[in-house]
Each structure stands twice: as C-alpha cells, then as structure tokens.
DSSP file (Angstrom, degrees, kcal/mol; ACC not computed):
  #  RESIDUE AA STRUCTURE BP1 BP2  ACC     N-H-->O    O-->H-N    N-H-->O    O-->H-N    TCO  KAPPA ALPHA  PHI   PSI    X-CA   Y-CA   Z-CA
    1    1 A M              0   0    0      0, 0.0     2,-0.5     0, 0.0    96,-0.0   0.000 360.0 360.0 360.0 133.1   11.4   -8.2    2.5
    2    2 A I        +     0   0    0      1,-0.2    65,-0.2    98,-0.0    97,-0.1  -0.641 360.0 162.8 -78.7 121.2    7.8   -7.5    3.3
    3    3 A R        +     0   0    0     63,-3.2    98,-2.8    -2,-0.5     2,-0.4   0.649  59.3  41.5-108.9 -24.6    7.4   -7.5    7.1
    4    4 A Y  E     -ab  67 101A   0     62,-1.7    64,-2.0    96,-0.3     2,-0.6  -0.973  52.0-159.7-131.6 141.7    4.0   -5.7    7.5
    5    5 A L  E     -ab  68 102A   0     96,-2.8    98,-2.3    -2,-0.4     2,-0.5  -0.959  32.6-155.9-113.2 106.4    0.6   -5.9    5.8
    6    6 A V  E     -ab  69 103A   0     62,-3.2    64,-2.6    -2,-0.6     2,-0.4  -0.743   9.3-151.1-102.6 127.9   -0.9   -2.6    6.8
    7    7 A V  E     +ab  70 104A   0     96,-2.8    98,-2.1    -2,-0.5     2,-0.3  -0.774  22.6 174.6 -94.8 132.5   -4.6   -1.9    7.0
    8    8 A H  E     -a   71   0A   0     62,-2.5    64,-2.0    -2,-0.4     2,-0.3  -0.863  23.7-140.2-129.8 164.7   -5.8    1.7    6.4
    9    9 A C  E     -a   72   0A   0     -2,-0.3    64,-0.2    62,-0.2    66,-0.1  -0.939  19.9-131.4-120.4 151.0   -9.0    3.6    6.0
   10   10 A A        -     0   0    0     62,-2.6    65,-0.2    -2,-0.3    63,-0.1   0.601  32.6-131.9 -78.4 -10.2   -9.5    6.4    3.5
   11   11 A D        +     0   0    0     63,-1.7    64,-0.3    61,-0.3    62,-0.1   0.899  61.4 137.7  57.9  40.7  -11.0    8.8    6.2
   12   12 A T        -     0   0    0     62,-0.9    -1,-0.2     4,-0.1    -2,-0.1  -0.813  68.5 -76.1-109.0 155.7  -13.8    9.5    3.8
   13   13 A P    >   -     0   0    0      0, 0.0     3,-2.1     0, 0.0    -1,-0.1  -0.243  42.6-123.8 -54.1 137.8  -17.5    9.8    4.9
   14   14 A D  T 3  S+     0   0    0      1,-0.3    -2,-0.0    60,-0.1    59,-0.0   0.774 109.5  52.0 -55.5 -31.4  -18.9    6.3    5.4
   15   15 A H  T 3  S+     0   0    0      2,-0.1     2,-0.5    59,-0.0    -1,-0.3   0.596  90.4  96.7 -84.6  -9.7  -21.7    6.8    3.0
   16   16 A R    <   -     0   0    0     -3,-2.1     2,-1.1     1,-0.0    27,-0.1  -0.690  65.2-147.4 -89.5 126.0  -19.4    8.0    0.2
   17   17 A D        +     0   0    0     -2,-0.5     2,-0.2    25,-0.1    25,-0.1  -0.765  26.9 175.6 -94.8  96.0  -18.3    5.5   -2.4
   18   18 A V        -     0   0    0     -2,-1.1    25,-0.3     3,-0.0     2,-0.3  -0.571  14.6-145.2 -95.9 161.3  -14.8    6.5   -3.4
   19   19 A T     >  -     0   0    0     -2,-0.2     4,-2.1    23,-0.1     5,-0.2  -0.747  29.6-103.8-122.9 169.4  -12.6    4.6   -5.8
   20   20 A A  H  > S+     0   0    0     -2,-0.3     4,-2.6     1,-0.2     5,-0.1   0.851 122.8  57.5 -59.1 -34.2   -8.9    3.8   -6.2
   21   21 A A  H  > S+     0   0    0      2,-0.2     4,-2.1     1,-0.2    -1,-0.2   0.896 104.5  51.4 -66.7 -38.6   -8.9    6.4   -9.1
   22   22 A D  H  > S+     0   0    0      2,-0.2     4,-2.3     1,-0.2    -2,-0.2   0.946 112.4  44.7 -60.0 -49.1  -10.2    9.0   -6.6
   23   23 A I  H  X S+     0   0    0     -4,-2.1     4,-2.6     1,-0.2     5,-0.2   0.881 109.6  56.7 -62.4 -38.4   -7.4    8.2   -4.2
   24   24 A H  H  X S+     0   0    0     -4,-2.6     4,-2.1     1,-0.2    -1,-0.2   0.916 109.2  46.1 -58.0 -46.0   -4.9    8.1   -7.0
   25   25 A G  H  X S+     0   0    0     -4,-2.1     4,-1.9     1,-0.2    -2,-0.2   0.899 112.6  49.7 -67.9 -40.8   -5.9   11.7   -8.0
   26   26 A W  H  X S+     0   0    0     -4,-2.3     4,-0.9     1,-0.2    -2,-0.2   0.899 111.5  48.1 -64.1 -40.6   -5.8   12.9   -4.4
   27   27 A H  H  <>S+     0   0    0     -4,-2.6     5,-2.1     1,-0.2     3,-0.5   0.870 109.0  53.7 -72.6 -34.8   -2.4   11.5   -3.8
   28   28 A Q  H ><5S+     0   0    0     -4,-2.1     3,-1.8     1,-0.2    -1,-0.2   0.896 103.4  57.8 -63.1 -38.6   -1.0   13.0   -7.1
   29   29 A K  H 3<5S+     0   0    0     -4,-1.9    -1,-0.2     1,-0.3    -2,-0.2   0.773 100.6  57.0 -62.5 -25.6   -2.3   16.4   -5.9
   30   30 A R  T 3<5S-     0   0    0     -4,-0.9    -1,-0.3    -3,-0.5    -2,-0.2   0.490 127.4-102.1 -82.0  -3.1    0.0   15.9   -2.8
   31   31 A G  T < 5S+     0   0    0     -3,-1.8    -3,-0.2     1,-0.3    -2,-0.1   0.529  79.2 134.6  95.7   6.3    2.9   15.5   -5.2
   32   32 A W  S   <S-     0   0    0     -5,-2.1    -1,-0.3    -6,-0.1     3,-0.1  -0.333  70.8-108.2 -79.2 168.5    3.1   11.7   -4.9
   33   33 A D  S    S-     0   0    0      1,-0.2     2,-0.3    -3,-0.1    -5,-0.1   0.627  78.8 -74.7 -69.0 -14.0    3.5    9.4   -7.9
   34   34 A G  S    S+     0   0    0     -7,-0.2    -1,-0.2   -11,-0.1    -9,-0.1  -0.964  94.6   9.2 147.0-161.6    0.0    8.3   -7.4
   35   35 A I        -     0   0    0     -2,-0.3   -11,-0.1     1,-0.2    16,-0.1  -0.183  55.4-152.8 -53.7 133.6   -2.0    6.1   -5.1
   36   36 A G        +     0   0    0     22,-0.2    22,-2.0   -13,-0.1     2,-0.2   0.599  68.3  80.0 -85.8 -12.8    0.1    5.1   -2.1
   37   37 A Y        -     0   0    0     20,-0.2    14,-3.2     1,-0.1    33,-0.2  -0.527  68.9-142.8 -94.8 159.3   -1.7    1.8   -1.4
   38   38 A H  S    S+     0   0    0     31,-2.9    12,-2.1    12,-0.3     2,-0.3   0.687  88.0  19.3 -92.1 -21.7   -1.3   -1.6   -3.1
   39   39 A A  E     -Dc  49  70A   0     30,-1.5    32,-2.1    10,-0.2     2,-0.4  -0.993  64.0-159.9-148.4 150.9   -5.0   -2.4   -2.9
   40   40 A F  E     -Dc  48  71A   0      8,-2.6     8,-3.5    -2,-0.3     2,-0.6  -0.997   6.2-154.6-135.8 134.7   -8.2   -0.5   -2.3
   41   41 A I  E     -Dc  47  72A   0     30,-3.1    32,-2.8    -2,-0.4     6,-0.2  -0.924  12.7-150.6-116.3 116.6  -11.6   -1.8   -1.1
   42   42 A R    >   -     0   0    0      4,-2.6     3,-2.2    -2,-0.6   -23,-0.1  -0.250  34.9 -95.8 -77.7 170.6  -14.7    0.1   -2.1
   43   43 A R  T 3  S+     0   0    0      1,-0.3    39,-0.4   -25,-0.3    38,-0.2   0.802 125.2  53.0 -55.9 -36.0  -17.9    0.2    0.1
   44   44 A D  T 3  S-     0   0    0     37,-0.1    -1,-0.3    38,-0.1     3,-0.1   0.414 123.5-103.2 -82.9   3.2  -19.5   -2.7   -1.9
   45   45 A G    <   +     0   0    0     -3,-2.2    -2,-0.1     1,-0.3     2,-0.1   0.358  68.7 152.5  92.7  -6.2  -16.4   -4.9   -1.4
   46   46 A T        -     0   0    0     -5,-0.1    -4,-2.6     1,-0.1     2,-0.6  -0.373  38.9-141.7 -59.4 130.0  -15.0   -4.4   -4.8
   47   47 A I  E     -D   41   0A   0     -6,-0.2     2,-0.4    -3,-0.1    -6,-0.2  -0.857  20.1-169.7 -99.1 120.5  -11.2   -4.8   -4.6
   48   48 A E  E     -D   40   0A   0     -8,-3.5    -8,-2.6    -2,-0.6     2,-0.1  -0.862  23.3-113.1-111.5 144.8   -9.4   -2.3   -6.9
   49   49 A A  E     +D   39   0A   0     -2,-0.4   -10,-0.2   -10,-0.2     2,-0.1  -0.455  34.3 174.0 -74.1 145.7   -5.7   -2.4   -7.7
   50   50 A G        -     0   0    0    -12,-2.1   -12,-0.3     1,-0.5    -1,-0.1   0.071  59.2  -9.6-114.9-125.6   -3.4    0.3   -6.4
   51   51 A R  S    S-     0   0    0    -14,-3.2    -1,-0.5     1,-0.1     6,-0.1  -0.472  82.7-101.1 -72.2 147.5    0.4    0.2   -6.8
   52   52 A P    >   -     0   0    0      0, 0.0     3,-2.1     0, 0.0    -1,-0.1  -0.373  33.8-114.9 -64.1 150.9    1.8   -3.0   -8.0
   53   53 A V  T 3  S+     0   0    0      1,-0.3     4,-0.1   -15,-0.1    -2,-0.1   0.760 115.0  61.4 -63.7 -22.5    3.3   -5.0   -5.0
   54   54 A Y  T 3  S+     0   0    0      2,-0.1     2,-0.5     0, 0.0    -1,-0.3   0.606  91.2  81.6 -78.7  -9.1    6.8   -4.7   -6.5
   55   55 A W  S <  S-     0   0    0     -3,-2.1    -4,-0.1     1,-0.0     0, 0.0  -0.854  92.4-110.9 -99.8 127.0    6.5   -0.9   -6.2
   56   56 A T        -     0   0    0     -2,-0.5     9,-0.1     1,-0.1     8,-0.1  -0.286  37.5-129.3 -57.4 133.9    7.3    0.7   -2.8
   57   57 A G        -     0   0    0      7,-0.8   -20,-0.2    10,-0.5     2,-0.1  -0.127   7.1-143.7 -75.4 174.8    4.1    2.1   -1.3
   58   58 A A  S    S+     0   0    0    -22,-2.0   -22,-0.2     1,-0.1   -21,-0.1  -0.651  70.2  99.3-139.1  73.8    3.5    5.6    0.1
   59   59 A H  S    S+     0   0    0      1,-0.2     2,-0.2    -2,-0.1   -22,-0.1   0.521  78.8  31.5-140.8 -15.4    1.2    4.7    3.0
   60   60 A V  S >  S-     0   0    0    -24,-0.1     3,-2.5     7,-0.1     4,-0.5  -0.738  80.1-124.0-153.0 105.0    3.2    4.6    6.3
   61   61 A R  T 3  S+     0   0    0      1,-0.3    -3,-0.0    -2,-0.2     0, 0.0  -0.088  94.6  12.8 -51.0 133.1    6.2    6.7    6.9
   62   62 A G  T 3  S+     0   0    0      1,-0.1    -1,-0.3     0, 0.0     0, 0.0   0.359 124.3  60.5  85.8  -5.9    9.3    4.8    7.8
   63   63 A H    X   +     0   0    0     -3,-2.5     3,-1.2     2,-0.1   -60,-0.2   0.321  65.7 103.6-134.8   6.1    7.9    1.4    6.8
   64   64 A N  G >  S+     0   0    0     -4,-0.5     3,-1.1     1,-0.3    -7,-0.8   0.856  77.0  57.6 -62.2 -35.3    7.1    1.7    3.1
   65   65 A S  G 3  S+     0   0    0      1,-0.3    -1,-0.3    -9,-0.1    -2,-0.1   0.664 116.6  35.2 -75.3 -11.8   10.0   -0.3    1.8
   66   66 A H  G <  S+     0   0    0     -3,-1.2   -63,-3.2   -64,-0.1   -62,-1.7  -0.012 110.6  65.4-129.4  31.9    9.0   -3.4    3.9
   67   67 A S  E <   -a    4   0A   0     -3,-1.1   -10,-0.5   -65,-0.2     2,-0.4  -0.971  59.1-141.8-146.9 162.6    5.2   -3.3    3.8
   68   68 A L  E     -a    5   0A   0    -64,-2.0   -62,-3.2    -2,-0.3     2,-0.4  -0.948  24.8-146.7-119.7 146.5    2.1   -3.6    1.6
   69   69 A G  E     -a    6   0A   0     -2,-0.4   -31,-2.9   -64,-0.2   -30,-1.5  -0.958  14.2-174.3-122.1 132.9   -0.9   -1.3    2.2
   70   70 A V  E     -ac   7  39A   0    -64,-2.6   -62,-2.5    -2,-0.4     2,-0.4  -0.974  12.6-158.8-120.1 137.6   -4.6   -2.0    1.8
   71   71 A C  E     -ac   8  40A   0    -32,-2.1   -30,-3.1    -2,-0.4     2,-0.4  -0.935   6.0-150.0-122.9 139.1   -7.2    0.8    2.3
   72   72 A L  E     -ac   9  41A   0    -64,-2.0   -62,-2.6    -2,-0.4   -61,-0.3  -0.897  26.0-117.8-103.8 132.5  -10.9    0.6    3.0
   73   73 A A  S    S+     0   0    0    -32,-2.8     2,-0.2    -2,-0.4     9,-0.0  -0.492  79.2  40.2 -64.1 136.4  -13.2    3.3    1.8
   74   74 A G  S    S-     0   0    0     -2,-0.2   -63,-1.7     1,-0.1   -62,-0.9  -0.684  75.5-109.3 120.1-175.5  -14.8    5.0    4.7
   75   75 A R  S    S-     0   0    0    -64,-0.3     3,-0.1    -2,-0.2    -1,-0.1   0.680  88.4 -15.5-128.6 -50.4  -13.9    6.2    8.2
   76   76 A T  S    S+     0   0    0      1,-0.2     2,-0.6   -67,-0.0    -2,-0.1   0.607 116.3  62.5-137.0 -21.3  -15.5    4.2   11.0
   77   77 A H        -     0   0    0      0, 0.0     2,-0.3     0, 0.0    -1,-0.2  -0.934  62.8-173.7-118.8 110.0  -18.3    2.0    9.8
   78   78 A F        -     0   0    0     -2,-0.6    -4,-0.1    -3,-0.1     2,-0.1  -0.747  22.1-117.3-105.5 148.5  -17.2   -0.7    7.3
   79   79 A T     >  -     0   0    0     -2,-0.3     4,-2.2   -36,-0.1     5,-0.1  -0.310  21.0-116.0 -83.5 165.8  -19.5   -3.0    5.5
   80   80 A E  H  > S+     0   0    0      1,-0.2     4,-2.6     2,-0.2     5,-0.2   0.885 118.3  57.3 -66.5 -37.3  -19.5   -6.8    5.7
   81   81 A A  H  > S+     0   0    0      1,-0.2     4,-2.2     2,-0.2    -1,-0.2   0.884 105.4  49.2 -60.3 -38.6  -18.5   -6.9    2.1
   82   82 A Q  H  > S+     0   0    0    -39,-0.4     4,-2.9     2,-0.2    -2,-0.2   0.919 110.2  51.3 -66.9 -43.9  -15.5   -4.8    2.8
   83   83 A R  H  X S+     0   0    0     -4,-2.2     4,-2.1     2,-0.2    -2,-0.2   0.926 110.2  49.0 -56.6 -46.2  -14.5   -7.1    5.7
   84   84 A H  H  X S+     0   0    0     -4,-2.6     4,-2.0     1,-0.2    -1,-0.2   0.932 113.8  45.8 -58.8 -48.9  -14.8  -10.1    3.5
   85   85 A S  H  X S+     0   0    0     -4,-2.2     4,-2.8     1,-0.2    -2,-0.2   0.889 108.3  56.4 -64.6 -39.5  -12.7   -8.5    0.8
   86   86 A L  H  X S+     0   0    0     -4,-2.9     4,-2.6     1,-0.2    -1,-0.2   0.908 106.7  50.3 -57.8 -42.7  -10.1   -7.4    3.3
   87   87 A E  H  X S+     0   0    0     -4,-2.1     4,-2.7     2,-0.2     5,-0.2   0.915 109.6  52.0 -61.7 -42.5   -9.7  -11.0    4.4
   88   88 A Q  H  X S+     0   0    0     -4,-2.0     4,-2.3     2,-0.2    -2,-0.2   0.931 111.5  45.6 -57.0 -48.9   -9.2  -12.0    0.8
   89   89 A V  H  X S+     0   0    0     -4,-2.8     4,-2.3     1,-0.2    -2,-0.2   0.945 115.2  46.2 -62.2 -48.0   -6.5   -9.5    0.2
   90   90 A L  H  X S+     0   0    0     -4,-2.6     4,-2.8     1,-0.2    -2,-0.2   0.905 112.4  50.2 -64.8 -41.5   -4.7  -10.3    3.4
   91   91 A W  H  X S+     0   0    0     -4,-2.7     4,-1.7     2,-0.2    -1,-0.2   0.919 110.1  51.1 -63.4 -41.7   -4.9  -14.1    2.9
   92   92 A A  H  X S+     0   0    0     -4,-2.3     4,-1.1    -5,-0.2    -2,-0.2   0.928 114.1  43.6 -60.3 -46.1   -3.5  -13.6   -0.7
   93   93 A W  H  X S+     0   0    0     -4,-2.3     4,-3.0     1,-0.2     3,-0.3   0.883 109.2  57.6 -66.3 -38.4   -0.6  -11.6    0.6
   94   94 A K  H  < S+     0   0    0     -4,-2.8    -1,-0.2     1,-0.2    -2,-0.2   0.796 100.8  57.4 -64.3 -29.3    0.0  -14.0    3.5
   95   95 A K  H  < S+     0   0    0     -4,-1.7    -1,-0.2     1,-0.2    -2,-0.2   0.874 116.2  35.6 -66.8 -36.5    0.4  -16.9    1.1
   96   96 A T  H  < S+     0   0    0     -4,-1.1    -2,-0.2    -3,-0.3    -1,-0.2   0.826 132.5  29.3 -86.4 -32.8    3.3  -14.9   -0.6
   97   97 A Y    ><  +     0   0    0     -4,-3.0     3,-1.9    -5,-0.1    -1,-0.2  -0.593  68.6 166.9-126.0  70.0    4.6  -13.3    2.6
   98   98 A P  T 3  S+     0   0    0      0, 0.0    -1,-0.1     0, 0.0    -4,-0.1   0.748  76.2  52.7 -61.1 -25.5    3.8  -15.8    5.4
   99   99 A E  T 3  S+     0   0    0    -97,-0.1    -5,-0.1     2,-0.1     2,-0.1   0.590  84.3 112.7 -84.5  -9.4    6.0  -14.1    8.0
  100  100 A A    <   -     0   0    0     -3,-1.9     2,-0.4    -7,-0.1   -96,-0.3  -0.352  64.8-130.6 -69.6 144.2    4.5  -10.7    7.5
  101  101 A Q  E     -b    4   0A   0    -98,-2.8   -96,-2.8    -2,-0.1     2,-0.5  -0.796  11.1-133.1 -97.5 132.5    2.4   -9.3   10.4
  102  102 A V  E     +b    5   0A   0     -2,-0.4     2,-0.3   -98,-0.2   -96,-0.2  -0.735  43.9 147.8 -84.3 130.3   -1.0   -7.9    9.8
  103  103 A C  E     -b    6   0A   0    -98,-2.3   -96,-2.8    -2,-0.5     2,-0.2  -0.951  43.7-106.0-152.6 169.4   -1.4   -4.5   11.5
  104  104 A G  E >>  -b    7   0A   0     -2,-0.3     3,-1.5   -98,-0.2     4,-0.9  -0.645  37.0-109.1 -96.7 161.1   -3.2   -1.2   11.3
  105  105 A H  H >> S+     0   0    0    -98,-2.1     4,-1.6     1,-0.3     3,-1.1   0.895 120.6  60.9 -50.0 -41.4   -1.5    2.1   10.3
  106  106 A N  H 34 S+     0   0    0      8,-2.1    -1,-0.3     1,-0.3     6,-0.1   0.721  94.6  62.6 -62.8 -24.5   -1.9    3.1   14.0
  107  107 A D  H <4 S+     0   0    0     -3,-1.5    -1,-0.3     1,-0.2    -2,-0.2   0.810 112.8  35.0 -68.1 -31.1    0.2    0.2   15.1
  108  108 A L  H << S+     0   0    0     -3,-1.1    -2,-0.2    -4,-0.9    -1,-0.2   0.624 130.6  31.8 -98.7 -17.7    3.2    1.6   13.2
  109  109 A D    ><  -     0   0    0     -4,-1.6     3,-2.8    -5,-0.2    -1,-0.3  -0.773  66.0-166.7-141.2  92.0    2.4    5.3   13.8
  110  110 A P  T 3  S+     0   0    0      0, 0.0    -4,-0.1     0, 0.0    -1,-0.1   0.592  84.8  69.5 -61.1  -8.4    0.7    5.9   17.1
  111  111 A K  T 3  S+     0   0    0      2,-0.0     2,-0.3     0, 0.0    -5,-0.1   0.638  91.8  76.6 -78.5 -11.7   -0.2    9.4   16.1
  112  112 A K    <   -     0   0    0     -3,-2.8    -3,-0.1    -7,-0.2     4,-0.0  -0.720  58.3-165.7 -99.4 147.1   -2.7    7.9   13.6
  113  113 A S    >   +     0   0    0     -2,-0.3     3,-2.9     2,-0.0     4,-0.3   0.566  42.4 153.7 -98.4 -16.3   -6.1    6.4   14.4
  114  114 A C  T 3   +     0   0    0      1,-0.4    -8,-2.1     2,-0.2    -2,-0.1  -0.276  60.6  24.2 -53.3 134.4   -6.4    4.8   11.0
  115  115 A P  T 3  S-     0   0    0      0, 0.0    -1,-0.4     0, 0.0  -107,-0.1  -0.924  92.1-138.8 -88.4  15.3   -8.0    2.3   10.4
  116  116 A N  S <  S+     0   0    0     -3,-2.9     2,-0.3     1,-0.2    -2,-0.2   0.709  78.4  66.6  66.2  25.4  -10.1    3.2   13.4
  117  117 A F  S    S-     0   0    0     -4,-0.3     2,-1.4     0, 0.0    -1,-0.2  -0.942  98.6 -93.3-156.7 163.5  -10.3   -0.4   14.5
  118  118 A N     >  +     0   0    0     -2,-0.3     4,-2.4     1,-0.2     5,-0.2  -0.640  41.4 177.0 -85.7  93.1   -7.7   -2.8   15.9
  119  119 A A  H  > S+     0   0    0     -2,-1.4     4,-2.2     1,-0.2     5,-0.2   0.856  78.0  53.3 -66.1 -36.8   -6.7   -4.6   12.7
  120  120 A K  H  > S+     0   0    0      2,-0.2     4,-2.3     1,-0.2    -1,-0.2   0.950 112.5  43.7 -65.7 -48.2   -4.0   -6.7   14.5
  121  121 A A  H  > S+     0   0    0      1,-0.2     4,-2.9     2,-0.2    -2,-0.2   0.886 112.7  52.4 -65.8 -38.0   -6.5   -8.0   17.1
  122  122 A L  H  X S+     0   0    0     -4,-2.4     4,-2.6     2,-0.2     5,-0.3   0.919 110.6  47.7 -63.4 -43.6   -9.2   -8.6   14.5
  123  123 A W  H  X S+     0   0    0     -4,-2.2     4,-2.6     2,-0.2     6,-0.7   0.936 115.0  45.5 -62.1 -47.8   -6.8  -10.7   12.4
  124  124 A K  H  X S+     0   0    0     -4,-2.3     4,-2.5     5,-0.2    -2,-0.2   0.915 114.5  48.8 -64.6 -42.8   -5.7  -12.7   15.4
  125  125 A E  H  < S+     0   0    0     -4,-2.9    -1,-0.2     1,-0.2    -2,-0.2   0.912 118.6  37.6 -59.8 -46.1   -9.2  -13.2   16.7
  126  126 A R  H  < S+     0   0    0     -4,-2.6    -2,-0.2    -5,-0.2    -1,-0.2   0.804 137.5  14.7 -80.7 -28.4  -10.6  -14.4   13.4
  127  127 A F  H  < S-     0   0    0     -4,-2.6    -3,-0.2    -5,-0.3    -2,-0.2   0.480  86.1-129.3-130.1  -2.9   -7.6  -16.4   12.2
  128  128 A G     <        0   0    0     -4,-2.5    -4,-0.2    -5,-0.4    -3,-0.1   0.709 360.0 360.0  63.1  20.4   -5.4  -17.0   15.2
  129  129 A A              0   0    0     -6,-0.7    -5,-0.2   -28,-0.0   -27,-0.2   0.392 360.0 360.0-111.6 360.0   -2.5  -15.7   13.1
C-alpha cells in the first residue's frame, strides 16, 4: 500500500537541464536497476516517466516499498513550470492513493535536505490536504 508521495530534487545545478535518462544512467552507475524515481520533472516542466508505479522505487531508504517518488531537476530554485507539473503529478497520484501523505525526502530521512523546501507544508498550504 502506498503511504507516501515523496518529493525530491536532483541536487544538480539550477541552470542545468537534466533528464530522466541522465538520472537513469547515474543510478545505474551506482549499481541500481535504473532511475529510482517514478517521475522526473525537467526545468521546463516536462514530466518524464521514471520507474513504473508498480515497481518499487529506490529513492528513500526504508520507505521504498510503500512510497512513490517524484524528482525535480535542480537544487534550490525551481521554476513555476516545475511547480505546476509537480502539482499535476501529485494530484494524479492522490486520485489513485487518496490516503497517501505528500512529503519531502527530508521528512522521512532527517539527514537529508532534499528537496530543499518544505513539500509537506507547501502541499497543505496550497491544497489544504
């Protein structure tokens, strides 16, 4: 059962336009099966597929079996297009998993700063959910 919808950032320079294919290659070099996220959002807001939702992610230790992960290209400054696309991804997942809680990687692993903003508070502020 999916309990968390986890927001991440790629920790790449904010000006650099990386793709899901880039992340896929980086994760394979770490010995993973490929991209650990289920969705990836580029700087222009393009939503790219990562792992299928039925495939356990590799994005937050100890929570992969009950979460989906979406990652934003960048580190600290995200575009309005990315924010809009993030909302689209999260709303689509919330329709399927209405009880799932939106949170940041840092909410599940306090050693992490990712996504470098308070995803849980943003979701609650914008949507009261």
